C-alpha positions in Angstrom: 5.3 19.8 17.4 8.9 19.0 18.4 11.0 19.2 15.2 13.0 16.0 16.1 9.8 13.9 16.0 9.1 14.6 12.3 11.5 12.1 11.0 10.3 9.4 13.3 6.8 10.2 12.0 8.0 9.8 8.4 9.7 6.6 9.1 6.7 4.9 10.8 4.5 5.9 7.9 7.1 4.0 5.7 7.1 1.1 7.8 3.5 0.8 8.3 0.2 1.8 6.5 -0.5 4.7 8.8 -1.2 8.2 7.6 1.0 11.1 8.8 -1.6 12.3 11.2 -2.1 8.7 12.6 1.6 8.3 13.2 2.0 11.7 14.8 -0.8 10.7 17.3 1.0 7.6 18.2 4.2 9.5 19.1 2.3 11.9 21.4 1.3 9.0 23.7 2.6 9.0 27.2 5.3 6.6 28.5 6.6 6.4 32.0 10.1 5.2 32.9 11.1 4.0 36.4 14.0 2.6 38.3 13.3 0.1 41.0 14.4 1.5 44.2 16.2 -1.5 45.2 18.6 -1.1 42.5 18.8 2.8 42.3 22.4 2.8 43.7 23.6 0.1 41.1 25.7 1.6 38.3 24.7 -0.8 35.7 21.0 -0.4 36.4 21.1 3.4 36.6 23.0 3.7 33.3 20.4 1.6 31.6 17.7 3.8 32.9 19.3 7.0 32.0 20.0 5.9 28.4 16.5 4.6 27.9 15.1 8.0 29.0 17.6 9.4 26.5 16.3 7.2 23.8 12.5 7.4 24.4 12.3 11.1 25.1 13.5 11.6 21.5 10.5 9.7 20.1 7.9 10.4 22.7 8.4 14.0 24.1 5.8 13.2 26.9 7.9 10.7 28.6 7.5 10.8 32.4 10.1 10.3 34.9 11.6 11.8 38.2 13.4 15.1 37.5 17.3 14.9 38.1 19.8 17.6 38.3 23.6 17.4 37.8 23.5 14.1 36.0 25.7 14.5 32.8 24.7 11.1 31.3 20.9 12.4 31.4 21.0 14.0 27.9 17.5 14.9 26.7 16.7 16.6 23.5 15.1 19.7 25.1 18.2 20.4 27.3 17.0 19.9 30.8 16.6 17.1 33.3 13.0 17.6 33.9 10.1 15.9 32.0 7.8 18.2 29.8 4.3 18.2 28.7 1.1 16.6 30.0 -0.6 15.4 33.2 -1.9 12.4 31.7 -1.1 9.0 33.3 1.4 6.9 31.3 -0.2 4.3 28.9 2.9 2.2 29.4 5.3 2.0 32.2 8.9 0.7 31.7 10.5 -0.4 35.0 14.3 -1.2 35.2 14.2 -3.8 37.8 11.1 -5.3 39.3 7.5 -3.6 39.4 6.3 -3.0 42.7 3.7 -5.7 43.5 -0.1 -4.7 43.1 0.4 -1.6 40.8 -1.9 -1.7 37.9 -1.8 1.7 36.3 -1.3 1.3 32.6 0.6 -1.5 31.1 3.8 -2.5 32.9 6.9 -4.0 31.5 10.2 -4.7 32.9 13.9 -4.7 31.8 16.8 -6.3 33.7 20.5 -6.9 33.1 22.4 -9.7 34.6 25.8 -11.5 34.0 26.1 -10.3 30.3 22.5 -11.1 29.6 19.7 -8.7 28.5 16.3 -9.6 29.9 13.2 -7.9 28.6 10.1 -9.0 30.5 10.4 -12.5 32.1 11.0 -13.6 35.6 14.3 -12.5 37.0 14.8 -10.9 40.4 16.8 -7.5 40.0 20.2 -7.8 41.8 21.4 -4.7 43.8 24.9 -6.0 43.5 24.9 -6.4 39.8 28.4 -6.1 38.5 29.3 -3.0 36.6 28.9 -3.4 32.8 28.2 -0.3 30.8 27.7 -2.1 27.5 25.2 -4.5 28.9 23.3 -1.4 30.5 23.3 0.3 27.1 22.3 -2.5 25.1 19.5 -3.5 27.6 18.3 0.2 27.4 18.2 -0.1 23.6 16.2 -3.3 23.5 13.9 -1.9 26.2 13.2 1.1 24.3 12.5 -0.9 21.3 9.9 -3.2 23.1 8.4 -0.1 24.7 8.0 1.4 21.3 6.3 -1.8 19.9 3.7 -1.6 22.7 3.1 2.1 22.2 2.8 1.8 18.5 0.7 -1.2 18.5 0.3 -2.9 15.2 2.2 -0.5 13.3 5.4 -2.3 13.9 6.4 -5.9 14.2 5.8 -7.7 17.6 7.9 -10.6 19.0 8.5 -12.4 22.2 11.7 -12.1 24.0 14.2 -14.5 25.4 17.3 -13.6 27.5 20.5 -13.2 25.4 24.1 -12.5 26.1 25.6 -9.5 24.4 28.7 -11.6 23.7 27.3 -14.2 21.5 23.5 -13.6 21.4 23.2 -16.9 23.2 24.6 -17.7 26.9 28.1 -16.4 26.6 30.0 -14.9 29.5 33.5 -14.0 30.4 35.5 -12.5 33.4 36.1 -8.8 33.0 36.6 -5.8 35.0 35.0 -2.7 33.3 36.5 -0.4 35.9 40.0 -1.0 34.4 41.4 1.3 31.8 41.8 0.1 28.2 44.2 1.5 25.5 42.4 3.2 22.7 45.7 4.4 21.2 45.1 7.1 18.6 41.7 6.7 16.9 39.6 8.8 14.3 35.9 9.0 14.7 34.6 10.0 11.2 30.9 11.1 11.5 29.5 12.6 14.6 25.9 12.0 13.7 23.4 9.6 15.1 25.8 6.5 15.1 28.7 8.7 16.2 26.6 10.2 19.0 25.9 6.8 20.5 29.5 5.8 20.2 30.5 8.9 22.2 27.8 8.3 24.8 29.2 4.7 25.4 32.8 6.2 25.6 31.7 8.7 28.2 29.5 6.2 30.2 32.3 3.7 30.3 34.9 6.5 31.1 38.0 4.2 31.0 39.5 4.6 27.4 43.1 6.1 27.4 44.6 7.7 24.4 43.7 10.3 21.8 40.4 10.5 19.8 40.2 12.9 16.6 36.5 13.9 15.9 36.0 14.6 12.2 32.8 16.1 10.8 32.0 19.1 8.6 28.3 19.5 9.6 26.6 21.3 12.6 23.9 20.2 15.0 20.3 20.9 13.8 17.1 20.8 15.8 15.7 18.3 13.4 18.7 15.9 14.2 17.9 15.6 17.9 15.5 12.6 17.4 18.7 10.5 16.9 21.7 12.3 18.1 21.8 11.0 21.6 24.8 12.9 22.6 23.4 16.4 21.8 20.4 18.6 23.0 18.8 21.8 22.0 21.6 23.9 23.5 24.0 22.5 20.8 22.0 23.8 17.8 24.0 25.6 15.1 27.4 24.4 16.8 29.7 22.2 14.8 29.1 18.6 16.0 32.7 18.0 16.7 33.0 21.1 19.0 29.7 20.3 20.7 30.7 16.8 21.3 34.2 17.7 22.7 32.6 20.2 25.1 30.2 17.5 26.3 33.1 15.0 26.8 34.8 17.6 28.8 32.0 17.2 31.5 33.1 13.6 32.3 36.8 14.1 33.1 38.0 11.2 30.8 41.6 10.2 30.6 41.6 10.9 26.8 42.9 13.7 24.7 40.3 14.9 22.1 40.9 16.9 19.1 38.3 18.2 16.5 38.4 18.7 12.9 35.3 20.6 11.2 36.1 19.0 7.7 34.8 16.2 5.8 37.3 13.1 6.6 38.5 12.8 3.1 39.4 16.4 2.7 41.0 16.2 6.2 43.1 13.1 5.2 44.1 14.5 1.7 45.3 17.7 3.4 47.1 16.0 6.2 48.8 13.5 3.8 49.9 16.3 1.2 51.5 18.2 4.2 53.1 14.9 5.6 53.3 11.8 3.5 54.1 10.0 6.6 50.5 10.6 8.0 48.5 7.6 8.7 45.1 6.9 10.2 45.7 3.7 12.3 42.3 3.1 13.8 39.3 4.5 11.9 35.8 4.4 13.6 33.4 4.9 10.7 29.9 6.4 11.2 28.9 8.3 8.0 25.3 8.3 6.7 26.1 7.1 3.1 27.4 3.8 1.8 29.5 5.7 -0.9 31.2 7.6 1.9 32.4 4.2 3.5 34.1 3.3 0.3 35.9 6.7 0.4 37.0 6.0 3.9 38.3 2.5 3.0 40.5 4.1 0.0 42.4 6.0 2.6 43.7 2.8 3.7 43.5 2.8 7.5 45.2 0.0 9.3 41.9 -1.3 10.9 38.6 0.2 10.2 35.4 -0.4 12.3 32.0 0.7 10.8 28.4 0.7 11.8 25.4 1.4 9.5 21.5 1.5 10.0 18.4 1.1 8.0 15.0 2.1 9.4 15.1 -0.7 11.8 18.4 -2.7 11.2 21.9 -2.4 12.4 25.0 -3.7 10.4 28.5 -3.9 12.0 31.7 -4.5 10.0 35.5 -4.4 10.7 38.6 -5.1 8.5 42.4 -4.8 8.5 42.5 -4.9 4.6 43.2 -8.6 4.7 43.1 -9.9 1.2 41.0 -13.0 2.2 38.4 -11.0 4.1 35.8 -8.3 3.2 36.7 -4.7 3.3 34.2 -1.9 3.5 33.9 -1.7 -0.3 33.1 -5.5 -0.4 30.3 -4.9 2.1 29.0 -1.7 0.4 29.6 -2.2 -3.3 28.1 0.8 -5.5 24.7 0.2 -6.4 22.3 2.0 -9.0 20.0 3.1 -6.3 22.6 5.3 -4.6 22.8 7.4 -7.9 19.0 7.3 -8.3 18.6 8.9 -4.8 21.1 11.5 -5.6 19.4 12.3 -8.9 16.0 12.5 -7.2 17.3 14.9 -4.5 18.9 17.1 -7.0 15.8 17.2 -9.4 13.6 18.0 -6.3 15.6 20.7 -5.0 16.3 22.2 -8.2 20.2 22.0 -8.1 22.8 20.1 -10.1 23.4 16.5 -9.2 27.2 17.2 -8.7 26.2 19.5 -5.8 24.5 16.5 -4.0 27.4 14.3 -4.8 30.0 16.7 -3.4 28.8 16.3 0.1 29.2 19.9 0.6 26.6 22.1 2.6 24.2 24.4 0.8 25.7 27.6 -0.4 23.8 30.9 -1.2 23.6 30.1 -4.7 22.1 26.6 -3.9 19.7 28.2 -1.4 18.6 30.7 -4.2 17.7 27.7 -6.5 15.8 25.8 -3.8 13.8 29.0 -2.8 12.9 29.4 -6.6 11.2 26.1 -6.4 9.9 26.5 -2.9 9.2 30.2 -2.3 7.9 29.5 1.2 11.3 28.5 2.4 13.7 31.1 3.9 17.0 31.6 2.0 19.2 32.4 4.9 17.9 29.3 7.0 18.9 26.9 4.2 22.5 28.1 3.8 24.9 25.6 5.7 22.5 22.8 5.9 22.9 19.4 4.3 20.9 18.8 1.0 19.4 15.6 2.4 18.4 17.4 5.7 16.5 19.9 3.7 15.0 17.4 1.4 13.7 15.3 4.4 12.3 18.5 6.1 10.4 19.2 2.9 9.1 15.6 2.8 7.9 15.9 6.5 6.2 19.3 5.8 4.3 17.7 2.9 5.9 20.0 0.3 7.2 17.0 -1.4 4.4 14.8 -2.6 6.4 11.7 -3.5 8.5 9.5 -1.2 10.4 8.1 -4.2 14.1 7.8 -3.2 13.6 9.2 0.3 16.2 8.0 2.9 14.3 6.9 6.0 16.0 7.8 9.2 16.2 5.0 11.9 14.5 5.4 15.2 16.5 6.6 18.1 17.2 3.2 19.5 18.2 1.9 16.2 21.1 4.2 15.7 21.6 4.2 19.5 22.3 0.5 19.4 24.5 0.8 16.5 26.8 3.2 18.3 26.9 1.1 21.3 27.9 -2.0 19.5 30.5 0.0 17.5 32.1 0.9 20.9 31.8 -2.7 22.1 33.5 -4.0 18.9 36.4 -1.5 19.4 36.8 -2.6 23.1 36.8 -6.3 22.3 39.4 -5.9 19.5 41.7 -4.1 21.8 41.6 -6.9 24.3 41.7 -10.2 22.3 43.0 -12.1 25.4 39.7 -11.5 27.1 37.2 -11.4 24.1 39.2 -13.5 21.6 36.6 -16.4 21.8 33.8 -14.1 20.8 35.5 -12.3 17.9 35.4 -14.9 15.1 33.4 -12.8 12.7 33.9 -9.6 10.6 30.2 -8.8 10.0 26.9 -9.2 11.7 23.3 -7.7 11.6 20.7 -7.2 14.4 17.3 -5.7 14.6 16.3 -4.3 18.0 12.6 -5.2 17.2 13.5 -8.9 17.1 15.6 -11.4 19.1 19.3 -11.2 18.0 20.3 -14.3 15.8 23.7 -15.8 16.4 23.6 -16.9 12.8 23.8 -13.4 11.6 27.4 -13.2 12.8 29.8 -14.2 9.9 33.2 -14.1 8.5 32.6 -12.6 5.1 35.3 -13.2 2.4 36.3 -10.5 0.1 34.8 -10.1 -3.5 37.2 -10.8 -6.3 36.2 -7.7 -8.1 36.7 -5.3 -5.2 39.7 -2.7 -4.8 41.0 -4.8 -1.9 42.1 -7.4 -4.4 44.1 -5.0 -6.7 47.9 -5.4 -6.2 48.4 -1.5 -6.4 46.2 -1.1 -3.2 47.8 -4.0 -1.5 51.3 -2.8 -2.3 50.5 0.7 -1.0 48.9 -0.7 2.2 51.8 -2.9 3.0 54.2 0.1 2.3 52.1 2.3 4.6 52.1 0.1 7.4 55.5 -1.8 7.0 53.7 -5.2 6.6 55.2 -8.0 5.0 53.5 -9.9 1.9 53.0 -13.4 2.0 55.9 -13.9 -0.6 58.1 -11.9 1.8 58.0 -8.6 0.0 56.9 -5.2 1.3 
């Protein structure tokens, strides 16, 4: 079995009452993805099709499609542009555009994108002249993949009817905007090049119009087990630092952007840079780590503006802040909870290491590996060194070596983290162009679930918490000094 499917199996068993064997059987079903010949030359439809292939192939390895060569946006986990596997007919066919009349092989569903709106099913004629809108294409792909997954997994996941919705306000919003024009990214840092960071970079590459400098910061390497969610990587990237693999792939698109890489944890990078130059600043921080505690650490570096995305097994949360005292910062959104430490203690106990090693965020050392092998002699010591503790913990869960799921972090499906990264990119674009998107930016936090119709009521302007660090005068004073801002009483 493909290693990248194991986490999806574990997540499905968590979300449903299925056994591991039953869940595995569902992911080995066959899905076909097609692009209506009438819209094959349309950029928006083609991008939606390519990204849906990316997402579904990471869950259902026997996905069927027409082989393609020399298409940099077709990134499949096994590293080629051709399907693998079986001669079976698809049980479900997902068509971008309109299915051909009279075809009845398997269940057929359609996905369309038109005038800022996502259409999953429903009666709409695909328009060969649809305007270029890369974010609409990518969001449509995520919701289409979610709906296709609902059908393939049957009663194992929730089902819902779909209505067309605008990606601007989840209702009927639209605006005039030319996606082919360049936009100013400035200097930004992407902290975390994992599942969400991958989707952010895919969006950046697909749009291709950002101008500026992007610093990629991540201390970890690509592992085969990550490929079920890392949409910007494939099997050829295994063992390579995520930052280096991402820069190499970005280089295939000829983007008007300068990319730098840092193979360190973001807080280490920041502390070292600030120690060397106390004028060092992170003006724009794009936050995509895998832990809520890490988000609090990021906030304490006092970036001028921070955009963050997080996921649960089937939920996406987006947040942004400029450390305004009236509105929620990342620590307001992700306050410390007892459950965080309970998970760390459980992982430490299970892997036979000290809890401080889990909390450090460092990869597994030779000493750590020795202690893990003492508990699990079937593991190979050399293969553990350099991996993340959580990754090894999840692998042992998937392999059945750990008999309890207590404290397990359940990874999201590919289209969940995929949607998170796309929306993170969209929030950054919108905030950079207030003259265009200002009417649709009156919130700092929202949630969506790609299994459900997005609800505009879940977009809110969250106030800060009185007990949060963002209310402490020392932090406020340092932030004002760092960015040369004037306080409300006229002081710096």
